[in-house]
C-alpha positions in Angstrom: -0.2 0.3 -0.6 1.1 3.2 -1.1 1.6 6.5 1.8 -2.2 8.7 1.4 0.4 11.3 1.0 3.6 12.7 0.0 3.6 15.9 2.4 0.9 18.3 3.4 1.1 20.9 0.1 1.3 17.8 -2.9 -2.1 16.3 -1.3 -3.3 20.0 -1.5 -1.7 21.1 -4.9 -3.2 17.5 -5.9 -7.0 18.0 -4.8 -7.2 22.0 -4.9 -10.6 21.7 -7.3 -12.7 20.3 -3.7 -11.6 23.1 -1.6 -14.1 25.0 0.1 -14.6 28.6 0.8 -14.5 28.7 5.7 -14.1 30.7 8.5 -11.4 30.0 10.3 -10.9 31.0 13.9 -8.4 32.0 16.0 -6.9 28.6 17.1 -5.8 28.2 21.1 -2.6 28.5 22.2 -1.0 25.6 20.9 -3.8 23.7 19.7 -3.4 22.2 16.1 -7.5 21.7 16.0 -9.5 24.7 14.7 -12.8 26.1 14.5 -14.0 25.7 10.6 -17.3 27.5 10.1 -18.7 25.4 7.1 -21.6 24.6 4.6 -22.2 22.6 6.7 -21.7 24.0 9.8 -18.9 24.2 13.2 -16.4 21.8 12.8 -13.5 21.0 14.4 -10.5 20.1 12.0 -6.8 19.0 12.4 -4.5 22.0 10.7 -2.0 20.7 8.7 -1.3 24.2 7.6 2.6 26.0 8.5 1.7 28.1 11.5 0.1 30.3 12.2 -3.6 29.5 11.1 -5.2 32.9 9.9 -8.7 34.1 11.2 -11.7 34.8 9.0 -12.0 33.4 5.1 -10.2 31.1 4.2 -10.1 28.3 0.4 -9.4 24.6 2.1 -9.1 21.5 1.6 -11.2 19.1 4.3 -9.5 15.4 4.1 -10.1 11.9 6.2 -9.2 8.7 6.0 -12.8 5.9 6.4 -12.8 3.2 9.5 -16.4 2.1 8.4 -18.0 2.7 5.2 -21.8 1.7 4.7 -24.5 3.0 2.4 -26.5 6.2 3.2 -28.9 5.6 5.9 -29.9 8.1 7.4 -30.0 11.9 5.8 -28.0 14.0 4.8 -24.9 15.9 7.5 -21.8 16.4 9.4 -21.9 14.4 12.2 -19.6 14.8 15.3 -19.0 11.9 17.4 -16.9 11.7 20.4 -14.2 12.9 18.8 -14.6 11.7 14.5 -17.5 12.4 12.3 -19.4 10.9 10.5 -21.0 11.9 7.6 -23.7 11.3 5.2 -24.0 12.5 1.6 -23.1 11.9 -2.5 -19.7 10.3 -3.1 -18.0 9.7 -6.1 -14.5 8.4 -6.8 -11.6 10.9 -7.3 -8.8 8.0 -8.2 -7.5 5.0 -7.1 -8.5 5.0 -3.0 -9.7 8.4 -3.1 -13.4 9.2 -3.0 -15.4 12.8 -2.7 -18.2 13.0 -0.2 -20.4 15.9 -0.4 -22.7 15.6 2.7 -24.9 19.4 3.1 -21.9 21.2 0.8 -19.1 19.7 2.7 -17.2 17.9 0.0 -14.7 16.3 2.0 -11.9 13.8 0.3 -12.5 10.5 2.1 -9.4 7.5 1.3 -11.7 4.3 1.5 -9.4 0.7 0.3 -12.7 -0.8 -1.3 -15.9 0.4 -3.5 -17.4 2.9 -1.8 -22.0 3.5 -2.1 -22.3 6.1 -3.8 -25.2 7.5 -0.8 -22.4 6.4 1.6 -22.5 7.0 5.5 -18.4 7.9 6.4 -17.4 6.9 9.5 -13.8 8.7 9.9 -11.1 7.8 11.4 -10.4 10.9 14.3 -8.7 13.4 13.5 -10.4 15.4 10.8 -7.7 17.1 8.2 -8.1 21.1 7.2 -5.0 21.2 4.2 -4.6 25.1 3.8 -1.8 27.5 1.4 
């Protein structure tokens, strides 16, 4: 199995077309987590960009590693389950091992080695990751 990413810069460049406009809020001192206002509501994501994180409007890429994938059963959205997120939405393949999951207007590049149904429910491993320039 090849690595999921070579570097944060390479990963962002590779999937830059799937960035989304968000609002970033100040990170707590010393924390890699950012509070992010997205089209699907607020999420907490691990900042993969160089410090310090900007505050305000930004175009970012969200990425997650799938722990469990199933056919969607519930309503579309982004749901927090402890430190993890469950995404329910429409999936489409991007390249081997990667899918774009659109959950209530929030695009997330998801890594999953198996097939993913078009209407998918995906439980991510924590943390949800955020790539920015």
